[in-house]
LOLOTI-861712 format. One line per field, with one value per residue (C-alpha): residue in one letter; x, y, z; residue number from 1. Coordinates in steps of 0.25 Angstrom, whole numbers, padded with zeros to 4 digits. Last residue first. Example, Ala and Ser with C-alpha at 12.3 -4.5 7.8 and 13.67 -1.06 7.14 Angstrom:
type (S  A)
xx (0055  0049)
yy (-0004  -0018)
zz (0029  0031)
seq (2  1)
***
This chain:
type (X  X  X  X  X  X  X  X  X  X  X  X  X  X  X  X  X  X  X  X  X  X  X  X  X  X  X  X  X  X  X  X  X  X  X  X  X  X  X  X  X  X  X  X  X  X  X  X  X  X  X  X  X  X  X  X  X  X  X  X  X  X  X  X  X  X  X  X  X  X  X  X  X  X  X  X  X  X  X  X  X  X  X  X  X  X  X  X  X  X  X  X  X  X  X  X  X  X  X  X  X  X  X  X  X  X  X  X  X  X  X  X  X  X  X  X  X  X  X  X  X  X  X  X  X  X  X  X  X  X  X  X  X  X  X  X  X  X  X  X  X  X  X  X  X  X  X  X  X  X  X  X  X  X  X  X  X  X  X  X  X  X  X  X  X  X  X  X  X  X  X  X  X  X  X  X  X  X  X  X  X  X  X  X  X  X  X  X  X  X  X  X  X  X  X  X  X  X  X  X  X  X  X  X  X  X  X  X  X  X  X  X  X  X  X  X  X  X  X  X  X  X  X  X  X  X  X  X  X  X  X  X  X  X  X  X  X  X  X  X  X  X  X  X  X  X  X  X  X  X  X  X  X  X  X  X  X  X  X  X  X  X  X  X  X  X  X  X  X  X  X  X  X  X  X  X  X  X  X  X  X  X  X  X  X  X  X  X  X  X  X  X  X  X  X  X  X  X  X  X  X  X  X  X  X  X  X  X  X  X  X  X  X  X  X  X  X  X  X  X  X  X  X  X  X  X  X  X  X  X  X  X  X  X  X  X  X  X  X  X  X  X  X  X  X  X  X  X  X  X  X  X  X  X  X  X  X  X  X  X  X  X  X  X  X  X  X  X  X  X  X  X  X  X  X  X  X  X  X  X  X  X  X  X  X  X  X  X  X  X  X  X  X  X  X  X  X  X  X  X  X  X  X  X  X  X  X  X  X  X  X  X  X  X  X  X  X  X  X  X  X  X  X  X  X  X  X  X  X  X  X  X)
xx (0084  0072  0066  0079  0078  0064  0067  0078  0069  0058  0068  0073  0059  0054  0067  0066  0051  0054  0067  0059  0047  0058  0064  0050  0047  0061  0059  0045  0051  0063  0053  0044  0036  0020  0016  0004  -0006  -0018  -0025  -0024  -0033  -0045  -0043  -0042  -0054  -0062  -0057  -0062  -0055  -0061  -0055  -0045  -0031  -0023  -0033  -0035  -0022  -0014  -0022  -0013  0000  0009  0015  0003  0002  0016  0012  0005  0019  0025  0013  0014  0029  0029  0018  0027  0039  0031  0026  0040  0045  0033  0035  0022  0018  0005  -0003  0009  0010  -0005  -0002  0010  0003  -0007  0003  0014  0002  -0001  0013  0014  0004  0016  0024  0037  0045  0059  0054  0063  0057  0043  0044  0051  0039  0029  0037  0037  0022  0018  0026  0020  0006  0009  0016  0031  0043  0048  0043  0055  0065  0059  0058  0073  0076  0068  0075  0089  0083  0074  0087  0094  0081  0083  0094  0086  0082  0097  0102  0092  0100  0107  0108  0102  0101  0086  0080  0090  0091  0076  0075  0085  0079  0065  0069  0076  0064  0053  0041  0042  0029  0033  0046  0039  0045  0053  0067  0067  0067  0059  0047  0035  0040  0045  0031  0024  0034  0032  0017  0018  0026  0015  0003  0009  0001  -0012  -0025  -0018  -0009  -0021  -0031  -0020  -0017  -0030  -0032  -0017  -0014  -0025  -0019  -0005  -0010  -0017  -0004  0004  -0006  -0007  0009  0009  0000  0009  0021  0016  0020  0033  0027  0016  0026  0033  0020  0017  0030  0028  0015  0020  0031  0021  0012  0018  0011  -0002  -0016  -0012  -0002  -0013  -0022  -0012  -0011  -0026  -0025  -0014  -0023  -0035  -0027  -0019  -0031  -0023  -0031  -0018  -0015  -0029  -0026  -0013  -0021  -0031  -0019  -0014  -0027  -0029  -0015  -0017  -0029  -0021  -0011  -0023  -0020  -0029  -0022  -0032  -0040  -0032  -0017  -0018  -0028  -0017  -0006  -0014  -0016  -0031  -0035  -0022  -0020  -0035  -0033  -0021  -0030  -0042  -0033  -0027  -0041  -0047  -0035  -0024  -0020  -0032  -0038  -0026  -0032  -0046  -0041  -0031  -0041  -0051  -0040  -0038  -0053  -0053  -0042  -0052  -0063  -0053  -0047  -0062  -0065  -0052  -0055  -0070  -0069  -0056  -0063  -0076  -0068  -0062  -0046  -0038  -0024  -0016  -0003  0004  0011  0001  -0010  -0010  -0022  -0027  -0042  -0044  -0055  -0069  -0072  -0077  -0086  -0080  -0066  -0070  -0073  -0058  -0052  -0052  -0047  -0036  -0032  -0032  -0024  -0010  -0003  0008  -0001  0008  0009  0009  -0001  -0015  -0017  -0023  -0016  -0010  0004  0001  0012  0011  -0004  -0008  -0001  -0006  -0021  -0021  -0032  -0041  -0035  -0046  -0052  -0038  -0032  -0044  -0041  -0026  -0030  -0040  -0029  -0020  -0030  -0031  -0015  -0014  -0020  -0034  -0042  -0056  -0064  -0054  -0052  -0064  -0066  -0054  -0059  -0072  -0065  -0057  -0069  -0078  -0068  -0064  -0079  -0083  -0071  -0076  -0090  -0086  -0077  -0089  -0098  -0088  -0085  -0073)
yy (0018  0012  0025  0031  0019  0021  0036  0032  0021  0032  0041  0030  0025  0039  0043  0031  0034  0048  0044  0034  0043  0053  0043  0039  0054  0057  0045  0049  0063  0057  0048  0060  0068  0070  0082  0085  0074  0073  0084  0075  0065  0074  0076  0061  0059  0069  0063  0049  0040  0028  0014  0018  0011  0023  0034  0037  0030  0041  0052  0049  0055  0052  0063  0065  0049  0050  0060  0051  0044  0058  0062  0049  0049  0064  0060  0049  0058  0068  0057  0052  0065  0068  0054  0048  0039  0032  0042  0044  0028  0029  0039  0031  0018  0024  0032  0021  0011  0020  0021  0007  0011  0019  0006  0002  -0008  -0007  -0011  -0005  0008  0005  -0008  0000  0009  -0002  -0006  0008  0011  -0002  0001  0015  0009  -0002  0007  0010  0009  -0005  -0004  0006  -0005  -0014  -0003  0000  -0015  -0015  -0002  -0008  -0021  -0012  -0005  -0018  -0022  -0010  -0019  -0022  -0008  -0003  -0014  -0010  0003  0001  0016  0020  0034  0037  0024  0018  0030  0031  0016  0017  0030  0024  0011  0018  0027  0016  0022  0018  0020  0034  0027  0018  0009  0001  -0004  -0018  -0026  -0039  -0037  -0040  -0052  -0057  -0055  -0062  -0074  -0076  -0075  -0086  -0095  -0092  -0095  -0108  -0116  -0112  -0116  -0116  -0103  -0095  -0100  -0097  -0083  -0076  -0083  -0084  -0069  -0066  -0077  -0072  -0059  -0066  -0073  -0060  -0052  -0064  -0065  -0050  -0051  -0061  -0053  -0040  -0026  -0029  -0041  -0032  -0022  -0033  -0038  -0024  -0022  -0035  -0031  -0017  -0025  -0034  -0023  -0023  -0037  -0031  -0036  -0049  -0041  -0031  -0043  -0049  -0036  -0037  -0051  -0046  -0034  -0043  -0052  -0041  -0033  -0024  -0012  -0005  -0018  -0017  -0004  -0009  -0020  -0010  -0002  -0014  -0019  -0005  -0004  -0017  -0011  0002  -0005  -0007  -0001  0007  0018  0029  0026  0016  0020  0034  0038  0033  0041  0053  0053  0058  0047  0045  0059  0060  0050  0057  0070  0063  0058  0071  0077  0067  0068  0058  0046  0036  0044  0040  0026  0029  0040  0030  0019  0029  0033  0018  0015  0023  0013  0002  0009  0014  0000  -0004  0008  0005  -0010  -0008  0004  0000  -0014  -0007  0003  -0007  -0006  -0002  -0007  -0002  -0006  0003  -0002  0006  -0001  -0013  -0018  -0021  -0020  -0025  -0035  -0032  -0040  -0029  -0034  -0048  -0041  -0033  -0047  -0051  -0038  -0039  -0054  -0050  -0039  -0048  -0059  -0052  -0044  -0046  -0049  -0049  -0038  -0042  -0031  -0031  -0045  -0056  -0068  -0079  -0076  -0072  -0079  -0075  -0072  -0086  -0091  -0080  -0082  -0097  -0094  -0090  -0092  -0085  -0075  -0072  -0070  -0060  -0053  -0051  -0046  -0036  -0031  -0028  -0017  -0011  -0012  -0003  0009  0013  0026  0031  0022  0026  0041  0048  0035  0038  0051  0045  0034  0043  0053  0042  0035  0048  0052  0038  0039  0053  0049  0037  0046  0055  0044  0038  0051  0047)
zz (0115  0109  0107  0100  0091  0087  0084  0075  0068  0066  0059  0050  0046  0043  0036  0027  0024  0020  0012  0004  0001  -0004  -0013  -0018  -0021  -0027  -0036  -0040  -0044  -0052  -0060  -0064  -0055  -0055  -0046  -0037  -0041  -0032  -0040  -0052  -0045  -0047  -0062  -0064  -0056  -0065  -0078  -0075  -0086  -0093  -0095  -0084  -0083  -0087  -0084  -0069  -0065  -0073  -0065  -0054  -0060  -0048  -0039  -0030  -0028  -0022  -0012  -0001  0002  0004  0014  0022  0023  0027  0037  0043  0043  0052  0061  0063  0067  0076  0084  0090  0078  0078  0069  0060  0059  0055  0044  0039  0038  0029  0020  0020  0016  0004  0000  -0005  -0016  -0023  -0025  -0017  -0025  -0018  -0004  0007  0010  0008  0016  0028  0026  0029  0041  0046  0043  0050  0063  0063  0063  0073  0083  0084  0093  0090  0075  0073  0076  0065  0055  0057  0056  0042  0036  0034  0028  0019  0015  0011  0004  -0006  -0012  -0025  -0027  -0026  -0034  -0045  -0047  -0060  -0064  -0078  -0074  -0076  -0074  -0065  -0056  -0055  -0051  -0040  -0035  -0035  -0029  -0017  -0015  -0015  -0021  -0036  -0042  -0049  -0053  -0063  -0061  -0051  -0053  -0048  -0034  -0035  -0025  -0034  -0041  -0027  -0022  -0033  -0032  -0017  -0020  -0030  -0020  -0010  -0019  -0025  -0014  -0022  -0014  -0001  -0003  -0009  0002  0013  0009  0014  0027  0029  0028  0038  0048  0046  0051  0063  0067  0066  0075  0085  0086  0088  0099  0106  0103  0108  0105  0098  0091  0086  0080  0073  0067  0063  0056  0049  0044  0040  0032  0025  0021  0006  0005  0002  0005  0012  0020  0025  0028  0037  0045  0046  0053  0062  0067  0068  0078  0084  0090  0099  0095  0090  0082  0077  0070  0065  0058  0053  0047  0040  0034  0028  0023  0015  0009  0007  -0002  -0012  -0025  -0034  -0042  -0039  -0026  -0018  -0020  -0026  -0015  -0005  -0012  -0014  0001  0004  0013  0020  0023  0027  0038  0043  0043  0050  0061  0064  0064  0073  0083  0084  0091  0090  0079  0070  0070  0066  0055  0049  0048  0041  0032  0029  0026  0013  0007  0008  0000  -0010  -0013  -0016  -0025  -0033  -0035  -0038  -0047  -0055  -0058  -0062  -0071  -0080  -0080  -0092  -0094  -0106  -0112  -0121  -0134  -0143  -0136  -0127  -0119  -0106  -0101  -0086  -0086  -0080  -0067  -0058  -0048  -0047  -0048  -0035  -0028  -0031  -0028  -0013  -0013  -0023  -0013  -0001  -0007  -0005  -0015  -0026  -0038  -0050  -0060  -0075  -0078  -0084  -0079  -0088  -0081  -0088  -0085  -0071  -0063  -0049  -0050  -0053  -0040  -0032  -0037  -0034  -0024  -0036  -0050  -0059  -0049  -0043  -0057  -0060  -0047  -0051  -0065  -0059  -0049  -0061  -0066  -0052  -0052  -0064  -0056  -0058  -0058  -0059  -0049  -0037  -0039  -0033  -0025  -0017  -0012  -0008  0000  0009  0011  0015  0024  0031  0032  0038  0048  0052  0054  0063  0071  0074  0077  0087  0094  0103)
seq (432  431  430  429  428  427  426  425  424  423  422  421  420  419  418  417  416  415  414  413  412  411  410  409  408  407  406  405  404  403  402  401  400  399  398  397  396  395  394  393  392  391  390  389  388  387  386  385  384  383  382  381  380  379  378  377  376  375  374  373  372  371  370  369  368  367  366  365  364  363  362  361  360  359  358  357  356  355  354  353  352  351  350  349  348  347  346  345  344  343  342  341  340  339  338  337  336  335  334  333  332  331  330  329  328  327  326  325  324  323  322  321  320  319  318  317  316  315  314  313  312  311  310  309  308  307  306  305  304  303  302  301  300  299  298  297  296  295  294  293  292  291  290  289  288  287  286  285  284  283  282  281  280  279  278  277  276  275  274  273  272  271  270  269  268  267  266  265  264  263  262  261  260  259  258  257  256  255  254  253  252  251  250  249  248  247  246  245  244  243  242  241  240  239  238  237  236  235  234  233  232  231  230  229  228  227  226  225  224  223  222  221  220  219  218  217  216  215  214  213  212  211  210  209  208  207  206  205  204  203  202  201  200  199  198  197  196  195  194  193  192  191  190  189  188  187  186  185  184  183  182  181  180  179  178  177  176  175  174  173  172  171  170  169  168  167  166  165  164  163  162  161  160  159  158  157  156  155  154  153  152  151  150  149  148  147  146  145  144  143  142  141  140  139  138  137  136  135  134  133  132  131  130  129  128  127  126  125  124  123  122  121  120  119  118  117  116  115  114  113  112  111  110  109  108  107  106  105  104  103  102  101  100  99  98  97  96  95  94  93  92  91  90  89  88  87  86  85  84  83  82  81  80  79  78  77  76  75  74  73  72  71  70  69  68  67  66  65  64  63  62  61  60  59  58  57  56  55  54  53  52  51  50  49  48  47  46  45  44  43  42  41  40  39  38  37  36  35  34  33  32  31  30  29  28  27  26  25  24  23  22  21  20  19  18  17  16  15  14  13  12  11  10  9  8  7  6  5  4  3  2  1)
***
């Protein structure tokens, strides 16, 4: 191993990944960037009673009526950024339309911070892949993540933070490989504290650790609870109503319904049900409400798959079970699918499985190339940057209508379901 050469490659991967994100990050913003400023302002005024206040935001000056269904790590990350960029988001109505304009400084500090963290993930992919693959193969997988239109959309264009939870989860699995269960468990807890959508990869890793070594699995679990307790206890101690408030927030977010717009509906079953309702008037809400039956079918299959898999593949399949079984999948949910998929691809030894994984990764990356990305370079911007808009248009291959987005999400569902069933059949054959 040439340490200096490896370090040089790692630096180049990070610099390239960050540079390409900074082309877009300061000049675009999704609606959540505006909402984040309201969340932080509420945290500044309510302190550790934040979750209680944010569960009934009648007096809050938020740009949108969306609640805060995330863990405390995001708000703690954004708090110092708000001190640097305290300007208020501008909201007004004109001719029956509602407008939200975000100050440039708030866009800059949040999006650049998200991009700086996101650029570490291709580095981790390269380091982990090098254990099994050649330098060239590892670099290609790293670049697939770094250049994925969906990944760029998530952190650098729209501005969401699923990659931060993914970063903690990848590190957790890296330390499982190194038999360091304490730090691995602690990092897995941080992943959950960043975004609760990582609950199922977390459960999958817990089961994987139990399968490998019950005593070490117990250590892993205890340290994951320790990290959760360290960050949640101040909130629950100062404001005992925090837990009931969190329950209300999560049930508000999780109640099944027709999901619009269809461009943002990434569960194939929900997309189809919503499309049939919108275009033909069919009452298909029962399909969405009963999606949990499919999830109950997938869950034991995923459990059996875990019996024969390593940590990266286990995390992918448990996250995929969540994607297939949750009615309200959003575009940003695809980013962990891409990151975990690349690492599971490295870990897998079966050619058929690897092919299906790569198809899933590439199809997940495609969504952002089917969406008019330049929309986020003008709708919330006080002033627009024409050069960045011209560059981003090269990422967009085609913009379909509702039928096209429905076909896309159905295809995503079919690919994911095929992968999980194929792996299940393979696992059953190995057991026998």
